[in-house]
C-alpha positions, 0 to 999 in steps of 0.5 A: 762312916761307921757309928764308932768312927763319928767325931764327937760333935753335937751334929754326930750325937744328934745322928747317933740319937736318931739312928738309935730312935729309928733302930727302936721304932723298927723293933717295936714295928717288927714285934707288932707285925709279929703279934699280927701274924701269930694272932690269926690262923692264916698267919700261924699257918704262914709261920709254920710253913715257914718253919718247916720249909726252913728245916727247923724241925729236921736235921739239916744234913746232906751228904753233899756239902754245897746242899748242906751249906744251903740248907744250913742257911735256910735253918739259920733264917728258920731259927731267927723266926723260932727265936721270935716266936718263942717270946709268945709261948701260948701262940707257939703252943697253939701253932704246934697244936694246930699243925699237929691237928691238921696232920692228924686229919690228913692222916685219918683221911689217907688211912680211910682211903687206903681202907677202901681199896 
């Protein structure tokens, strides 16, 4: 039965109150988990990979409609994660800096390797 369909009885009110408390606990736990994840280099790398694989940083266009629908579904999930991480702008900025530094380092190594050929 949907919450709005419950009769206005003492037990129904108690049930709605418990569900609201559970929802608040879940939200607080999710926030604490995100903070824990963003507090470490490893956690930020996990989040960055998830965002990258979710097509958040590139176009989701694909000429094949079914493939594009799939990619857009992944992107929607990634955008939810961006929204959550955006509540912590310092962590987001640090995560971006770390990812950019990894990319610069790898590009420099690749460039040196191609120069030695």
